[in-house]
N, C-alpha and C positions, 0 to 999 in steps of 0.2 A: 750098396754105397752109391750115392748120387754123382751126378757128373761134377768134374773139377770147375772151378769158377775163374773167369778171366774178367779183368776191367781194363778197358781202354778207352780213349777219347780223342777228340780233335777240337781245336780252337775254332769258334766261328767268326774269324776275321773276315771271311767271304764265302762264297760257295764253294764247293769242293771241285777240285781239279784233277786231271789224270794222275799226277803224282801222288795225290792223296789216295786214289782209287788203287792203283798199282801197288803202292808202298804199304798200305794198311788195310783199307776197307775191304778190298776183294778178299783178303786173307780171313777178315772177321767173318764174312759170309760163309766162306768154306769151313770155318770152325765151328759155326753155331749148333751143328747137329751133335758135335763131339763134346763141347763145353757149354757151360751156362754163362752166357755172355752179358757183361753190363757195358752197353756203349754209351758213353758220356758225352754230352756237348759241354765242353769246357769254358764256359763263359768268364768265369772269375780269372782264368788263365790269361784271357785277352788283356787283362789289366796290367799284367807284368811288363808289358811293352807298350800298351796304349792306355797309359794311366788316365787319360782324359775320356777315356771310353770311345766307343763307335756310335755315332748318332743313330744308325739303323740296325743296332745289334739285335733287336727282338726279331726283325725281318730275317736277319742272317741266321738267327737260330732256327728259324721256321725252315729256311731254305736248306740248312745242313740236315735237318730231320728228313726232309723230302728226298735229299741225296741219298741218306742212309737206307731209306725204305726202298727207293727206286733201285739202288744197287743190289738189293736183295735180302737186306736184314728183316727177319721175320719177327713182329712184335709178340707173336705166340711162343717164340723160341729164345729170344733175347730181351734185355731190359734196356729200353732207350729212355734217357732222362737228361734233363738239364742240371748242371752242377749246382747252381745258385739256388734251385728249388729244394736242395736238401741241405739246410743250414748246419747240419752235424758236421759237414766237411770243414766248415771253418772253425768249429769249435775244436775238432781233433787236430787241425792244423795249428791252432794256438797252443794246445797243450803239447804237441810234438815240438813246437819250437822252444819250449822250456827245456827240453832234454837233448837238443841237437847242437853239438859243439860248432862253432863258427868255421873252424878250419875244414871241417868236412865239407862245407859248401864253398869255400874259396878254392879248395883244390878240385872241384868238379870241373872236368874238362869240357863237358858238353855246355855248360852255362857260359864258360870263357869264349867258346867258339860262337855261340849264339850271340853274345853281346859284341863281339867283333863284327860278325855278319851284319847286325843291325846299325853298326857304326857308333855304339854307344861307349866304346872303349877303343884306344888305339892298340896296335899289335903288341906292344910291350907294356902297356898301361895296367895297373893293378885292378883286379876286378871289384876291389872294395869300393870303387868310385860309383858303382851302379846302385839302384834303388834296391831295398830289402825285397821287394816283391819279386824281382828277377832273381837277385842272388837266393832268395829262399823258396822260389817256386818248386823245387824238388822236395821240399818239406810238405807243401801243399799237395804235390803229387803223391807223395807217400801216404798222405791222409785219404786222398781219393781212393788209392788202391787198398789200404789197410782197413778202411772202415767197412768194407765188403768182404774182408778176409780172403781176398782172391789168392788163388793158388799159382797163377801165372799171368805175365802181361807180355803180349806179342810186340816185340821190338826189333828193330834193326841193331847191327852191332854198335852204332854210334850212341845209341840210347841206354846201353847196358850198364853204364856208370850210374844213372838214375835209379835202376833196379836194384843195384847193389847198395846205394844210399838207403832206399826203402827197406831193404834187409837189415842194414845196420840199425836204423831207427827202431824196427821192430824187436830186433835183438836186445837193443838198449832198453827199451821199454819193459819187455818181459823181464830182464834182469833186476831192473830198478824196483819193480813192484812185485817181484817173485811170483809171478803167474804167467803162464803161457797163454796170453790173450791174443796175440797176432802170429799168424803163421808167417814165415819167410818165403815170399813169393819168387818163383823162378822166372828169368827172363826166357821167354819162349821165342828163340831166334827164328826170325823169318827171312825167307829169301826175297829181299826187296828189289823189285824192278827199278833200277836207277834211271828213271826217264828224265833226260835232259829238257830244259825249256826250249822254247822255240828259237832262242839264240844260242843255244848249245850251252848256257850256263845252267846252274841249279835252277829248277823249276821253282818259281816263288811268285805268289800273288803280288807282293810289292814290286817286283820287277816287271809285272805286266807281260811275261813270257809264258803264260798257261793256256791250256785249253780245258774249259770247264765241262763238267758231266753235263750242264745244262745248255752247253752251245748248240745252236741249230746247225743243221747240215751246211748251209751256207757260211755260217761263222766258222766252222772248222775248215771249209775249203780255202776261205780267204786267210785264215791264220796260217794254214800250211804253206800256202804260196809264199809267205815271208820267212819261212823257216830256213835256218842256215844249213848248208850242206858242206860237202869236202872243200876245204879253202883253197886247195890246189887244182881243183877242177873248174877253172873259170869259164871255159868254152865247152860247148858240147862234144867237141872232137877230143877234148883232153881226156886221157885215162884217169880214172879215179882210184881210190883205195879206201872205201867207206869204213871198213872195219878198223884199219891202222890208224887213219886219220880223225876217227871219232865223229863221223857224219851223224848229226841228230836225226835226220830223215831216216837213215838206216837203221838207227837204234829202235825207232818206232816200228819200222817193217818187221824187225825181229820179234816184236811182240804181237802185233796186229795183222801181220801178212807172212806168216811163218811158211806157208807152201811155196811162196815165190821168192823167198829170200836168197836162196842160193843163186837162182838165176839172175836176180837183181845185182847181186855182187859181182857175178861174172861179167854181165853186160856193162856194168860200171866201169870195171877195170879194163874192158876193151873198147870203151868209148862208143858202145852201141846203144847206151842209155843216157840221155841227157837229164839234167837235174830237174828241169821243168816237168817232163814226163814222169820222172820218179815221183816227184811229189803229188802230181795230180792222181797217180795211182794210190799213193799212201792215202790221200784225202778220201777217195772212195771207200777204201778198206776200213778206214777209222770210222767214217760215217756209218758204214754197215755193222761195225762191231759195237758201236754205241747206241745202235737203234733200240735194243730192249730196254736200257736204261732211260733212253729219251721217251719211250713209248709210256713207261711206267710213270714217269714224272708227269706227263700229260694227264694221265688217268688220276694221279693223285691231286693235281691242281684242280681236276673237276669235281673231286670229292674231298675237300679240305678236312672234313671230320676224321679221316684216316690218320692225319697228323696229330690232331687234338687226342684221339683215342690211344694212339701209341704213346704219346707223352703222358698222358693221364694213368695208364696202366703201369708204365715204366716208373714214374714218380712215386706211385703208391707203393710199388715193391721196393724201390730203393729206400724210401723213406723208413719203412718197417724195419729193414735189415740195419740201416744207419742208427736208428733210435736204439735197437738191441745192442748194438755194438757200444754205443756211448753209454748206455746204462752199465754195461759191464766194465767199461773204462773208469767211469766215475766211482763205481764200488771199489775197485782195486786201488784207486788214487785217494780215496776217502773224501770225494768231493760231493756237494749237495746235488740232489736230483731236482 
């Protein structure tokens, strides 16, 4: 019996940042020996919130591919491809939209939260005021997953409703057409490192509070200088409490400087460590932690054919599986080939 299959992806709205890495990409790398991984670059999903598109989208697709490779995804072990290069995703999305009841989409809490975060609806506004692309993106996501008959999708708890909707769509399709075409993928819950942004808020490209995997050592040092710390530790002589008060710098220390975390917390509480010194130490530890990714990025930039080859091989494999699935779907639905 072969490996179980995983589908996951990221939107190329910008280069990838630490939140993307700790929250997902790092986990994909760890899983690629155990699972057959399909790592998608979800360019069509960009249009759900950027309906006019992004002028440099093709460049960003390439940068995200470089980030995938630099972080450790191995094209020999996983399938890296761009969503829009496999047109069958759009066809399956269309067919799924014909059998998906609208209330399933309206009730989706993750879509509501995203619409509010983006300022597209007010707190108590009905979700039906947004465009179908955003309202229905879980249907496109279901097509992304099911067209490869994925067994599992690695997600944080906030994304579980999407996977449940995918399972409902698979179940409904199989029932309506009386054939078990699609498996019901499991949500592979992952321990997501909740990295705050530089300002202590949710890390987001749109907020400009991110550290990119591609940032230079000097970029990292300058950004860390601006990072928020314990709000009640105004002066160096003030005792802090970084854990209780949610100091963003301390949250980073717990991931990138584990050997010194206990001492840092003790020194902060006793006012032996000032925030400036704390952040300087963090910057150096982070620069060192990201060095392998940075070095790999440099290598790939020197040999751009690595990106082209990874996408060529990945697209070829993804297309083959997607075509086979759609032939089966058209057969059971009685559609023309």
